[in-house]
PQR file with spaces between the fields and no chain letter, atoms N, CA, C, O and H, PARSE charges and radii, in Angstrom:
ATOM       1  N    MET     1      10.527   81.778  253.416 -0.4000 1.5000
ATOM       2  CA   MET     1      10.865   83.207  253.569 -0.0000 2.0000
ATOM       3  C    MET     1      12.509   83.239  253.754  0.5500 1.7000
ATOM       4  O    MET     1      13.215   83.987  253.078 -0.5500 1.4000
ATOM       5  N    ARG     2      12.980   82.420  254.659 -0.4000 1.5000
ATOM       6  CA   ARG     2      14.408   82.435  254.988 -0.0000 2.0000
ATOM       7  C    ARG     2      15.281   82.096  253.680  0.5500 1.7000
ATOM       8  O    ARG     2      16.386   82.613  253.517 -0.5500 1.4000
ATOM       9  H    ARG     2      12.407   81.813  255.208  0.4000 1.0000
ATOM      10  N    ALA     3      14.712   81.186  252.750 -0.4000 1.5000
ATOM      11  CA   ALA     3      15.405   80.849  251.543 -0.0000 2.0000
ATOM      12  C    ALA     3      15.450   81.966  250.549  0.5500 1.7000
ATOM      13  O    ALA     3      16.487   82.089  249.898 -0.5500 1.4000
ATOM      14  H    ALA     3      13.815   80.765  252.883  0.4000 1.0000
ATOM      15  N    ILE     4      14.390   82.853  250.333 -0.4000 1.5000
ATOM      16  CA   ILE     4      14.323   83.914  249.610 -0.0000 2.0000
ATOM      17  C    ILE     4      15.328   84.972  249.998  0.5500 1.7000
ATOM      18  O    ILE     4      16.042   85.532  249.165 -0.5500 1.4000
ATOM      19  H    ILE     4      13.547   82.753  250.862  0.4000 1.0000
ATOM      20  N    LEU     5      15.363   85.267  251.504 -0.4000 1.5000
ATOM      21  CA   LEU     5      16.275   86.053  252.016 -0.0000 2.0000
ATOM      22  C    LEU     5      17.665   85.728  251.862  0.5500 1.7000
ATOM      23  O    LEU     5      18.459   86.620  251.559 -0.5500 1.4000
ATOM      24  H    LEU     5      14.783   84.813  252.180  0.4000 1.0000
ATOM      25  N    MET     6      18.087   84.401  252.059 -0.4000 1.5000
ATOM      26  CA   MET     6      19.383   84.008  251.807 -0.0000 2.0000
ATOM      27  C    MET     6      19.886   84.083  250.382  0.5500 1.7000
ATOM      28  O    MET     6      21.051   84.384  250.120 -0.5500 1.4000
ATOM      29  H    MET     6      17.442   83.677  252.304  0.4000 1.0000
ATOM      30  N    LEU     7      18.979   83.802  249.477 -0.4000 1.5000
ATOM      31  CA   LEU     7      19.076   83.870  248.172 -0.0000 2.0000
ATOM      32  C    LEU     7      19.636   85.442  247.723  0.5500 1.7000
ATOM      33  O    LEU     7      20.590   85.715  246.994 -0.5500 1.4000
ATOM      34  H    LEU     7      18.033   83.558  249.689  0.4000 1.0000
ATOM      35  N    LEU     8      18.752   86.303  248.380 -0.4000 1.5000
ATOM      36  CA   LEU     8      18.921   87.720  247.947 -0.0000 2.0000
ATOM      37  C    LEU     8      20.268   88.178  248.514  0.5500 1.7000
ATOM      38  O    LEU     8      20.948   88.961  247.850 -0.5500 1.4000
ATOM      39  H    LEU     8      17.977   86.081  248.971  0.4000 1.0000
ATOM      40  N    VAL     9      20.697   87.731  249.717 -0.4000 1.5000
ATOM      41  CA   VAL     9      22.026   88.018  250.310 -0.0000 2.0000
ATOM      42  C    VAL     9      23.029   87.490  249.391  0.5500 1.7000
ATOM      43  O    VAL     9      23.923   88.259  249.039 -0.5500 1.4000
ATOM      44  H    VAL     9      20.144   87.096  250.256  0.4000 1.0000
ATOM      45  N    ILE    10      23.014   86.211  248.918 -0.4000 1.5000
ATOM      46  CA   ILE    10      23.985   85.718  248.007 -0.0000 2.0000
ATOM      47  C    ILE    10      24.108   86.601  246.714  0.5500 1.7000
ATOM      48  O    ILE    10      25.191   86.995  246.281 -0.5500 1.4000
ATOM      49  H    ILE    10      22.288   85.586  249.204  0.4000 1.0000
ATOM      50  N    VAL    11      22.923   86.866  246.157 -0.4000 1.5000
ATOM      51  CA   VAL    11      22.981   87.757  244.915 -0.0000 2.0000
ATOM      52  C    VAL    11      23.769   88.957  245.143  0.5500 1.7000
ATOM      53  O    VAL    11      24.662   89.360  244.397 -0.5500 1.4000
ATOM      54  H    VAL    11      22.044   86.547  246.509  0.4000 1.0000
ATOM      55  N    VAL    12      23.356   89.537  246.293 -0.4000 1.5000
ATOM      56  CA   VAL    12      24.032   91.012  246.558 -0.0000 2.0000
ATOM      57  C    VAL    12      25.496   90.719  246.730  0.5500 1.7000
ATOM      58  O    VAL    12      26.227   91.530  246.161 -0.5500 1.4000
ATOM      59  H    VAL    12      22.631   89.210  246.899  0.4000 1.0000
ATOM      60  N    LEU    13      26.123   89.703  247.413 -0.4000 1.5000
ATOM      61  CA   LEU    13      27.408   89.572  247.704 -0.0000 2.0000
ATOM      62  C    LEU    13      28.134   89.037  246.356  0.5500 1.7000
ATOM      63  O    LEU    13      29.337   89.232  246.183 -0.5500 1.4000
ATOM      64  H    LEU    13      25.529   89.044  247.875  0.4000 1.0000
ATOM      65  N    VAL    14      27.394   88.405  245.484 -0.4000 1.5000
ATOM      66  CA   VAL    14      28.105   88.028  244.240 -0.0000 2.0000
ATOM      67  C    VAL    14      28.159   89.303  243.372  0.5500 1.7000
ATOM      68  O    VAL    14      29.058   89.436  242.542 -0.5500 1.4000
ATOM      69  H    VAL    14      26.417   88.247  245.624  0.4000 1.0000
ATOM      70  N    GLY    15      27.246   90.202  243.548 -0.4000 1.5000
ATOM      71  CA   GLY    15      27.261   91.398  242.635 -0.0000 2.0000
ATOM      72  C    GLY    15      28.514   92.306  243.221  0.5500 1.7000
ATOM      73  O    GLY    15      29.356   92.812  242.479 -0.5500 1.4000
ATOM      74  H    GLY    15      26.516   90.093  244.223  0.4000 1.0000
ATOM      75  N    ILE    16      28.515   92.435  244.608 -0.4000 1.5000
ATOM      76  CA   ILE    16      29.670   93.242  245.192 -0.0000 2.0000
ATOM      77  C    ILE    16      30.985   92.617  244.737  0.5500 1.7000
ATOM      78  O    ILE    16      31.885   93.369  244.362 -0.5500 1.4000
ATOM      79  H    ILE    16      27.832   92.024  245.211  0.4000 1.0000
ATOM      80  N    ALA    17      31.158   91.327  244.742 -0.4000 1.5000
ATOM      81  CA   ALA    17      32.286   90.593  244.421 -0.0000 2.0000
ATOM      82  C    ALA    17      32.692   91.040  242.891  0.5500 1.7000
ATOM      83  O    ALA    17      33.784   91.524  242.593 -0.5500 1.4000
ATOM      84  H    ALA    17      30.427   90.717  245.047  0.4000 1.0000
ATOM      85  N    ALA    18      31.699   90.809  242.049 -0.4000 1.5000
ATOM      86  CA   ALA    18      31.982   91.075  240.561 -0.0000 2.0000
ATOM      87  C    ALA    18      32.334   92.484  240.319  0.5500 1.7000
ATOM      88  O    ALA    18      33.201   92.718  239.476 -0.5500 1.4000
ATOM      89  H    ALA    18      30.811   90.416  242.291  0.4000 1.0000
ATOM      90  N    ILE    19      31.760   93.470  240.964 -0.4000 1.5000
ATOM      91  CA   ILE    19      32.182   94.784  240.711 -0.0000 2.0000
ATOM      92  C    ILE    19      33.543   95.023  241.330  0.5500 1.7000
ATOM      93  O    ILE    19      34.360   95.620  240.629 -0.5500 1.4000
ATOM      94  H    ILE    19      31.056   93.280  241.648  0.4000 1.0000
ATOM      95  N    SER    20      33.898   94.642  242.539 -0.4000 1.5000
ATOM      96  CA   SER    20      35.292   94.770  243.102 -0.0000 2.0000
ATOM      97  C    SER    20      36.363   94.005  242.387  0.5500 1.7000
ATOM      98  O    SER    20      37.525   94.409  242.433 -0.5500 1.4000
ATOM      99  H    SER    20      33.234   94.156  243.108  0.4000 1.0000
ATOM     100  N    LEU    21      36.020   92.870  241.696 -0.4000 1.5000
ATOM     101  CA   LEU    21      37.083   92.148  240.975 -0.0000 2.0000
ATOM     102  C    LEU    21      37.171   92.595  239.404  0.5500 1.7000
ATOM     103  O    LEU    21      37.929   92.090  238.576 -0.5500 1.4000
ATOM     104  H    LEU    21      35.076   92.541  241.659  0.4000 1.0000
ATOM     105  N    GLY    22      36.262   93.617  239.178 -0.4000 1.5000
ATOM     106  CA   GLY    22      36.388   94.057  237.721 -0.0000 2.0000
ATOM     107  C    GLY    22      35.680   93.473  236.665  0.5500 1.7000
ATOM     108  O    GLY    22      35.723   93.912  235.516 -0.5500 1.4000
ATOM     109  H    GLY    22      35.646   94.026  239.851  0.4000 1.0000
ATOM     110  N    TYR    23      34.870   92.260  237.101 -0.4000 1.5000
ATOM     111  CA   TYR    23      33.925   91.774  236.112 -0.0000 2.0000
ATOM     112  C    TYR    23      32.777   92.624  235.573  0.5500 1.7000
ATOM     113  O    TYR    23      32.251   92.456  234.473 -0.5500 1.4000
ATOM     114  H    TYR    23      34.835   91.904  238.034  0.4000 1.0000
ATOM     115  N    ILE    24      32.453   93.536  236.448 -0.4000 1.5000
ATOM     116  CA   ILE    24      31.320   94.511  235.818 -0.0000 2.0000
ATOM     117  C    ILE    24      31.864   95.912  236.190  0.5500 1.7000
ATOM     118  O    ILE    24      32.280   96.212  237.309 -0.5500 1.4000
ATOM     119  H    ILE    24      32.880   93.673  237.342  0.4000 1.0000
ATOM     120  N    ASN    25      31.813   96.681  235.182 -0.4000 1.5000
ATOM     121  CA   ASN    25      32.313   98.077  235.263 -0.0000 2.0000
ATOM     122  C    ASN    25      31.197   99.071  235.071  0.5500 1.7000
ATOM     123  O    ASN    25      30.545   99.019  234.028 -0.5500 1.4000
ATOM     124  H    ASN    25      31.475   96.437  234.273  0.4000 1.0000
ATOM     125  N    VAL    26      30.911  100.013  236.032 -0.4000 1.5000
ATOM     126  CA   VAL    26      29.588  100.788  235.911 -0.0000 2.0000
ATOM     127  C    VAL    26      30.364  102.211  235.750  0.5500 1.7000
ATOM     128  O    VAL    26      31.248  102.526  236.547 -0.5500 1.4000
ATOM     129  H    VAL    26      31.440  100.056  236.879  0.4000 1.0000
ATOM     130  N    SER    27      30.002  102.993  234.737 -0.4000 1.5000
ATOM     131  CA   SER    27      30.502  104.308  234.384 -0.0000 2.0000
ATOM     132  C    SER    27      29.375  105.199  234.046  0.5500 1.7000
ATOM     133  O    SER    27      28.403  104.788  233.411 -0.5500 1.4000
ATOM     134  H    SER    27      29.285  102.737  234.089  0.4000 1.0000
ATOM     135  N    GLN    28      29.490  106.390  234.455 -0.4000 1.5000
ATOM     136  CA   GLN    28      28.431  107.328  234.209 -0.0000 2.0000
ATOM     137  C    GLN    28      28.598  107.992  232.780  0.5500 1.7000
ATOM     138  O    GLN    28      29.655  108.547  232.480 -0.5500 1.4000
ATOM     139  H    GLN    28      30.279  106.723  234.971  0.4000 1.0000
ATOM     140  N    THR    29      27.569  107.923  231.942 -0.4000 1.5000
ATOM     141  CA   THR    29      27.800  108.389  230.667 -0.0000 2.0000
ATOM     142  C    THR    29      27.144  109.755  230.430  0.5500 1.7000
ATOM     143  O    THR    29      27.522  110.434  229.475 -0.5500 1.4000
ATOM     144  H    THR    29      26.710  107.473  232.186  0.4000 1.0000
ATOM     145  N    ARG    30      26.239  110.161  231.200 -0.4000 1.5000
ATOM     146  CA   ARG    30      25.589  111.556  231.177 -0.0000 2.0000
ATOM     147  C    ARG    30      25.441  111.964  232.588  0.5500 1.7000
ATOM     148  O    ARG    30      25.199  111.156  233.485 -0.5500 1.4000
ATOM     149  H    ARG    30      25.931  109.609  231.975  0.4000 1.0000
ATOM     150  N    THR    31      25.601  113.320  232.779 -0.4000 1.5000
ATOM     151  CA   THR    31      25.440  113.800  234.134 -0.0000 2.0000
ATOM     152  C    THR    31      23.744  114.173  234.267  0.5500 1.7000
ATOM     153  O    THR    31      23.041  114.355  233.273 -0.5500 1.4000
ATOM     154  H    THR    31      25.797  113.976  232.050  0.4000 1.0000
ATOM     155  N    ALA    32      23.330  114.235  235.420 -0.4000 1.5000
ATOM     156  CA   ALA    32      21.992  114.495  235.818 -0.0000 2.0000
ATOM     157  C    ALA    32      21.705  115.934  235.694  0.5500 1.7000
ATOM     158  O    ALA    32      22.610  116.725  235.960 -0.5500 1.4000
ATOM     159  H    ALA    32      23.901  114.087  236.227  0.4000 1.0000
ATOM     160  N    GLU    33      20.477  116.394  235.296 -0.4000 1.5000
ATOM     161  CA   GLU    33      20.261  117.777  235.153 -0.0000 2.0000
ATOM     162  C    GLU    33      18.730  118.032  235.651  0.5500 1.7000
ATOM     163  O    GLU    33      17.794  117.354  235.228 -0.5500 1.4000
ATOM     164  H    GLU    33      19.741  115.751  235.080  0.4000 1.0000
ATOM     165  N    LEU    34      18.593  119.004  236.524 -0.4000 1.5000
ATOM     166  CA   LEU    34      17.144  119.341  236.838 -0.0000 2.0000
ATOM     167  C    LEU    34      16.321  120.007  235.727  0.5500 1.7000
ATOM     168  O    LEU    34      16.918  120.684  234.890 -0.5500 1.4000
ATOM     169  H    LEU    34      19.354  119.555  236.868  0.4000 1.0000
ATOM     170  N    PRO    35      15.130  119.875  235.669 -0.5600 1.5000
ATOM     171  CA   PRO    35      14.289  120.595  234.761  0.2800 2.0000
ATOM     172  C    PRO    35      14.353  121.988  234.852  0.5500 1.7000
ATOM     173  O    PRO    35      14.709  122.471  235.927 -0.5500 1.4000
ATOM     174  N    LYS    36      14.048  122.780  233.837 -0.4000 1.5000
ATOM     175  CA   LYS    36      13.981  124.128  233.946 -0.0000 2.0000
ATOM     176  C    LYS    36      12.586  124.622  234.191  0.5500 1.7000
ATOM     177  O    LYS    36      11.693  124.158  233.482 -0.5500 1.4000
ATOM     178  H    LYS    36      13.758  122.388  232.964  0.4000 1.0000
ATOM     179  N    ILE    37      12.300  125.492  235.093 -0.4000 1.5000
ATOM     180  CA   ILE    37      11.118  125.728  235.623 -0.0000 2.0000
ATOM     181  C    ILE    37      11.018  127.299  235.624  0.5500 1.7000
ATOM     182  O    ILE    37      11.923  127.934  236.166 -0.5500 1.4000
ATOM     183  H    ILE    37      13.025  125.869  235.669  0.4000 1.0000
ATOM     184  N    ASP    38       9.953  127.959  235.037 -0.4000 1.5000
ATOM     185  CA   ASP    38       9.732  129.388  234.997 -0.0000 2.0000
ATOM     186  C    ASP    38       8.388  129.667  235.619  0.5500 1.7000
ATOM     187  O    ASP    38       7.295  129.234  235.255 -0.5500 1.4000
ATOM     188  H    ASP    38       9.218  127.444  234.597  0.4000 1.0000
ATOM     189  N    VAL    39       8.684  130.512  236.678 -0.4000 1.5000
ATOM     190  CA   VAL    39       7.598  130.860  237.643 -0.0000 2.0000
ATOM     191  C    VAL    39       7.196  132.437  237.401  0.5500 1.7000
ATOM     192  O    VAL    39       7.999  133.349  237.597 -0.5500 1.4000
ATOM     193  H    VAL    39       9.572  130.864  236.974  0.4000 1.0000
ATOM     194  N    LYS    40       6.123  132.596  237.041 -0.4000 1.5000
ATOM     195  CA   LYS    40       5.639  134.207  236.942 -0.0000 2.0000
ATOM     196  C    LYS    40       4.403  134.387  237.811  0.5500 1.7000
ATOM     197  O    LYS    40       3.623  133.453  237.999 -0.5500 1.4000
ATOM     198  H    LYS    40       5.471  131.855  236.881  0.4000 1.0000
ATOM     199  N    GLY    41       4.230  135.601  238.343 -0.4000 1.5000
ATOM     200  CA   GLY    41       3.025  136.087  238.935 -0.0000 2.0000
ATOM     201  C    GLY    41       2.736  135.261  240.262  0.5500 1.7000
ATOM     202  O    GLY    41       3.614  134.610  240.828 -0.5500 1.4000
ATOM     203  H    GLY    41       4.864  136.360  238.190  0.4000 1.0000
ATOM     204  N    GLY    42       1.477  135.346  240.688 -0.4000 1.5000
ATOM     205  CA   GLY    42       1.049  134.664  241.772 -0.0000 2.0000
ATOM     206  C    GLY    42       1.034  135.791  243.060  0.5500 1.7000
ATOM     207  O    GLY    42       1.447  136.946  242.961 -0.5500 1.4000
ATOM     208  H    GLY    42       0.763  135.875  240.229  0.4000 1.0000
ATOM     209  N    ALA    43       0.530  135.250  244.136 -0.4000 1.5000
ATOM     210  CA   ALA    43       0.602  136.093  245.201 -0.0000 2.0000
ATOM     211  C    ALA    43       0.440  135.176  246.584  0.5500 1.7000
ATOM     212  O    ALA    43      -0.116  134.078  246.625 -0.5500 1.4000
ATOM     213  H    ALA    43       0.195  134.312  244.217  0.4000 1.0000
ATOM     214  N    ALA    44       1.020  135.838  247.652 -0.4000 1.5000
ATOM     215  CA   ALA    44       1.178  134.973  248.812 -0.0000 2.0000
ATOM     216  C    ALA    44      -0.360  135.221  249.446  0.5500 1.7000
ATOM     217  O    ALA    44      -0.985  136.233  249.129 -0.5500 1.4000
ATOM     218  H    ALA    44       1.472  136.730  247.619  0.4000 1.0000
ATOM     219  N    PRO    45      -0.845  134.360  250.238 -0.5600 1.5000
ATOM     220  CA   PRO    45      -2.069  134.523  250.854  0.2800 2.0000
ATOM     221  C    PRO    45      -2.061  135.524  251.916  0.5500 1.7000
ATOM     222  O    PRO    45      -1.028  135.708  252.560 -0.5500 1.4000
ATOM     223  N    ALA    46      -3.218  136.246  252.175 -0.4000 1.5000
ATOM     224  CA   ALA    46      -3.183  137.247  253.286 -0.0000 2.0000
ATOM     225  C    ALA    46      -4.203  136.700  254.395  0.5500 1.7000
ATOM     226  O    ALA    46      -5.253  136.128  254.102 -0.5500 1.4000
ATOM     227  H    ALA    46      -4.058  136.097  251.652  0.4000 1.0000
ATOM     228  N    PHE    47      -3.750  136.956  255.761 -0.4000 1.5000
ATOM     229  CA   PHE    47      -4.597  136.588  256.698 -0.0000 2.0000
ATOM     230  C    PHE    47      -4.934  137.767  257.765  0.5500 1.7000
ATOM     231  O    PHE    47      -4.052  138.567  258.079 -0.5500 1.4000
ATOM     232  H    PHE    47      -2.897  137.421  255.999  0.4000 1.0000
ATOM     233  N    ASP    48      -6.165  137.841  258.277 -0.4000 1.5000
ATOM     234  CA   ASP    48      -6.407  138.789  259.384 -0.0000 2.0000
ATOM     235  C    ASP    48      -6.753  138.052  260.534  0.5500 1.7000
ATOM     236  O    ASP    48      -7.832  137.460  260.566 -0.5500 1.4000
ATOM     237  H    ASP    48      -6.881  137.191  258.022  0.4000 1.0000
ATOM     238  N    VAL    49      -5.899  138.014  261.565 -0.4000 1.5000
ATOM     239  CA   VAL    49      -5.962  137.301  262.677 -0.0000 2.0000
ATOM     240  C    VAL    49      -6.173  138.135  263.939  0.5500 1.7000
ATOM     241  O    VAL    49      -5.436  139.080  264.220 -0.5500 1.4000
ATOM     242  H    VAL    49      -5.023  138.495  261.539  0.4000 1.0000
ATOM     243  N    LYS    50      -7.215  137.744  264.694 -0.4000 1.5000
ATOM     244  CA   LYS    50      -7.676  138.477  265.926 -0.0000 2.0000
ATOM     245  C    LYS    50      -7.543  137.539  267.074  0.5500 1.7000
ATOM     246  O    LYS    50      -8.123  136.455  267.122 -0.5500 1.4000
ATOM     247  H    LYS    50      -7.813  136.976  264.465  0.4000 1.0000
ATOM     248  N    THR    51      -6.720  138.027  268.037 -0.4000 1.5000
ATOM     249  CA   THR    51      -6.316  137.280  269.234 -0.0000 2.0000
ATOM     250  C    THR    51      -6.840  137.899  270.445  0.5500 1.7000
ATOM     251  O    THR    51      -7.007  139.115  270.535 -0.5500 1.4000
ATOM     252  H    THR    51      -6.249  138.908  267.998  0.4000 1.0000
ATOM     253  N    ALA    52      -7.155  136.897  271.569 -0.4000 1.5000
ATOM     254  CA   ALA    52      -7.551  137.588  272.857 -0.0000 2.0000
ATOM     255  C    ALA    52      -6.510  138.357  273.499  0.5500 1.7000
ATOM     256  O    ALA    52      -5.331  138.104  273.249 -0.5500 1.4000
ATOM     257  H    ALA    52      -7.019  135.909  271.496  0.4000 1.0000
ATOM     258  N    ASN    53      -6.853  139.315  274.339 -0.4000 1.5000
ATOM     259  CA   ASN    53      -5.853  140.155  274.972 -0.0000 2.0000
ATOM     260  C    ASN    53      -5.505  139.291  276.420  0.5500 1.7000
ATOM     261  O    ASN    53      -6.389  139.006  277.229 -0.5500 1.4000
ATOM     262  H    ASN    53      -7.810  139.520  274.541  0.4000 1.0000
ATOM     263  N    VAL    54      -4.151  138.950  276.587 -0.4000 1.5000
ATOM     264  CA   VAL    54      -3.856  138.271  277.624 -0.0000 2.0000
ATOM     265  C    VAL    54      -2.928  139.149  278.580  0.5500 1.7000
ATOM     266  O    VAL    54      -1.914  139.711  278.166 -0.5500 1.4000
ATOM     267  H    VAL    54      -3.434  139.181  275.930  0.4000 1.0000
ATOM     268  N    SER    55      -3.344  139.207  279.810 -0.4000 1.5000
ATOM     269  CA   SER    55      -2.392  140.000  280.809 -0.0000 2.0000
ATOM     270  C    SER    55      -1.798  138.974  281.785  0.5500 1.7000
ATOM     271  O    SER    55      -2.463  138.070  282.291 -0.5500 1.4000
ATOM     272  H    SER    55      -4.168  138.751  280.146  0.4000 1.0000
ATOM     273  N    VAL    56      -0.632  139.165  281.984 -0.4000 1.5000
ATOM     274  CA   VAL    56       0.157  138.082  282.968 -0.0000 2.0000
ATOM     275  C    VAL    56       0.600  139.007  284.147  0.5500 1.7000
ATOM     276  O    VAL    56       1.105  140.108  283.926 -0.5500 1.4000
ATOM     277  H    VAL    56      -0.092  139.899  281.573  0.4000 1.0000
ATOM     278  N    GLY    57       0.394  138.522  285.403 -0.4000 1.5000
ATOM     279  CA   GLY    57       0.648  139.246  286.651 -0.0000 2.0000
ATOM     280  C    GLY    57       0.960  138.171  287.490  0.5500 1.7000
ATOM     281  O    GLY    57       0.918  136.989  287.149 -0.5500 1.4000
ATOM     282  H    GLY    57      -0.016  137.628  285.582  0.4000 1.0000
ATOM     283  N    GLN    58       1.361  138.717  288.897 -0.4000 1.5000
ATOM     284  CA   GLN    58       1.532  137.813  289.932 -0.0000 2.0000
ATOM     285  C    GLN    58       0.849  138.427  291.236  0.5500 1.7000
ATOM     286  O    GLN    58       0.476  139.595  291.345 -0.5500 1.4000
ATOM     287  H    GLN    58       1.395  139.677  289.174  0.4000 1.0000
ATOM     288  N    ARG    59       0.749  137.397  292.235 -0.4000 1.5000
ATOM     289  CA   ARG    59       0.040  137.708  293.430 -0.0000 2.0000
ATOM     290  C    ARG    59       0.810  136.686  294.468  0.5500 1.7000
ATOM     291  O    ARG    59       1.317  135.606  294.167 -0.5500 1.4000
ATOM     292  H    ARG    59       1.052  136.448  292.146  0.4000 1.0000
ATOM     293  N    ASN    60       0.770  137.245  295.640 -0.4000 1.5000
ATOM     294  CA   ASN    60       1.273  136.389  296.821 -0.0000 2.0000
ATOM     295  C    ASN    60       0.089  135.693  297.284  0.5500 1.7000
ATOM     296  O    ASN    60      -1.013  136.231  297.390 -0.5500 1.4000
ATOM     297  H    ASN    60       0.358  138.123  295.884  0.4000 1.0000
ATOM     298  N    GLU    61       0.382  134.308  297.596 -0.4000 1.5000
ATOM     299  CA   GLU    61      -0.630  133.323  298.234 -0.0000 2.0000
ATOM     300  C    GLU    61       0.227  132.583  299.188  0.5500 1.7000
ATOM     301  O    GLU    61       1.447  132.469  299.071 -0.5500 1.4000
ATOM     302  H    GLU    61       1.277  133.871  297.509  0.4000 1.0000
ATOM     303  N    VAL    62      -0.588  132.028  300.261 -0.4000 1.5000
ATOM     304  CA   VAL    62      -0.035  131.129  301.180 -0.0000 2.0000
ATOM     305  C    VAL    62      -0.652  129.848  300.880  0.5500 1.7000
ATOM     306  O    VAL    62      -1.875  129.738  300.792 -0.5500 1.4000
ATOM     307  H    VAL    62      -1.579  132.121  300.356  0.4000 1.0000
ATOM     308  N    VAL    63       0.192  128.824  300.711 -0.4000 1.5000
ATOM     309  CA   VAL    63      -0.236  127.444  300.401 -0.0000 2.0000
ATOM     310  C    VAL    63       0.414  126.543  301.443  0.5500 1.7000
ATOM     311  O    VAL    63       1.584  126.700  301.794 -0.5500 1.4000
ATOM     312  H    VAL    63       1.186  128.914  300.783  0.4000 1.0000
ATOM     313  N    ALA    64      -0.485  125.471  301.987 -0.4000 1.5000
ATOM     314  CA   ALA    64      -0.121  124.585  302.756 -0.0000 2.0000
ATOM     315  C    ALA    64       0.529  123.476  301.956  0.5500 1.7000
ATOM     316  O    ALA    64      -0.116  122.892  301.085 -0.5500 1.4000
ATOM     317  H    ALA    64      -1.435  125.343  301.702  0.4000 1.0000
ATOM     318  N    VAL    65       1.828  123.159  302.234 -0.4000 1.5000
ATOM     319  CA   VAL    65       2.467  122.016  301.428 -0.0000 2.0000
ATOM     320  C    VAL    65       2.624  120.660  302.403  0.5500 1.7000
ATOM     321  O    VAL    65       3.232  120.728  303.471 -0.5500 1.4000
ATOM     322  H    VAL    65       2.352  123.633  302.941  0.4000 1.0000
ATOM     323  N    PRO    66       2.107  119.618  301.997 -0.5600 1.5000
ATOM     324  CA   PRO    66       2.065  118.499  302.667  0.2800 2.0000
ATOM     325  C    PRO    66       3.571  117.960  302.906  0.5500 1.7000
ATOM     326  O    PRO    66       4.431  118.202  302.059 -0.5500 1.4000
ATOM     327  N    THR    67       3.845  117.294  303.965 -0.4000 1.5000
ATOM     328  CA   THR    67       4.971  116.679  304.194 -0.0000 2.0000
ATOM     329  C    THR    67       4.896  115.012  303.974  0.5500 1.7000
ATOM     330  O    THR    67       3.878  114.359  304.203 -0.5500 1.4000
ATOM     331  H    THR    67       3.146  117.098  304.652  0.4000 1.0000
ATOM     332  N    VAL    68       6.047  114.497  303.530 -0.4000 1.5000
ATOM     333  CA   VAL    68       5.906  113.097  303.246 -0.0000 2.0000
ATOM     334  C    VAL    68       7.185  112.573  304.061  0.5500 1.7000
ATOM     335  O    VAL    68       8.326  113.023  303.955 -0.5500 1.4000
ATOM     336  H    VAL    68       6.873  115.027  303.343  0.4000 1.0000
ATOM     337  N    ASN    69       6.760  111.526  304.900 -0.4000 1.5000
ATOM     338  CA   ASN    69       7.822  110.822  305.604 -0.0000 2.0000
ATOM     339  C    ASN    69       7.911  109.342  305.039  0.5500 1.7000
ATOM     340  O    ASN    69       6.852  108.734  304.880 -0.5500 1.4000
ATOM     341  H    ASN    69       5.833  111.160  304.986  0.4000 1.0000
ATOM     342  N    VAL    70       9.013  108.780  304.752 -0.4000 1.5000
ATOM     343  CA   VAL    70       9.333  107.542  304.242 -0.0000 2.0000
ATOM     344  C    VAL    70      10.156  106.766  305.264  0.5500 1.7000
ATOM     345  O    VAL    70      11.209  107.153  305.772 -0.5500 1.4000
ATOM     346  H    VAL    70       9.873  109.274  304.881  0.4000 1.0000
ATOM     347  N    GLN    71       9.530  105.621  305.490 -0.4000 1.5000
ATOM     348  CA   GLN    71      10.170  104.693  306.407 -0.0000 2.0000
ATOM     349  C    GLN    71      10.559  103.341  305.806  0.5500 1.7000
ATOM     350  O    GLN    71       9.679  102.684  305.249 -0.5500 1.4000
ATOM     351  H    GLN    71       8.675  105.306  305.078  0.4000 1.0000
ATOM     352  N    LYS    72      11.730  102.905  305.870 -0.4000 1.5000
ATOM     353  CA   LYS    72      12.092  101.740  305.165 -0.0000 2.0000
ATOM     354  C    LYS    72      11.560  100.505  306.043  0.5500 1.7000
ATOM     355  O    LYS    72      11.443  100.604  307.264 -0.5500 1.4000
ATOM     356  H    LYS    72      12.444  103.439  306.323  0.4000 1.0000
ATOM     357  N    PRO    73      11.230   99.278  305.300 -0.5600 1.5000
ATOM     358  CA   PRO    73      10.653   98.165  305.978  0.2800 2.0000
ATOM     359  C    PRO    73      11.727   97.642  306.721  0.5500 1.7000
ATOM     360  O    PRO    73      12.872   97.830  306.310 -0.5500 1.4000
ATOM     361  N    ARG    74      11.510   96.982  307.803 -0.4000 1.5000
ATOM     362  CA   ARG    74      12.399   96.222  308.663 -0.0000 2.0000
ATOM     363  C    ARG    74      12.550   94.787  308.417  0.5500 1.7000
ATOM     364  O    ARG    74      13.296   94.114  309.128 -0.5500 1.4000
ATOM     365  H    ARG    74      10.579   96.829  308.137  0.4000 1.0000
């Protein structure tokens, strides 16, 4: 596995060196173009959503809050 990885790294480095030194010249001969698409008709889906009624309010309550005492070990 290491040998294949090292061989791949060497091939990539040789390719980069060949391009940078001018041994390989890559030039674009034709620009890319997206295909033409014609869309006609159709309709978006419709939904009928029924949700529950939610009422939010507030009230006063008395709650006992516990106390925590931490003592360091000696």
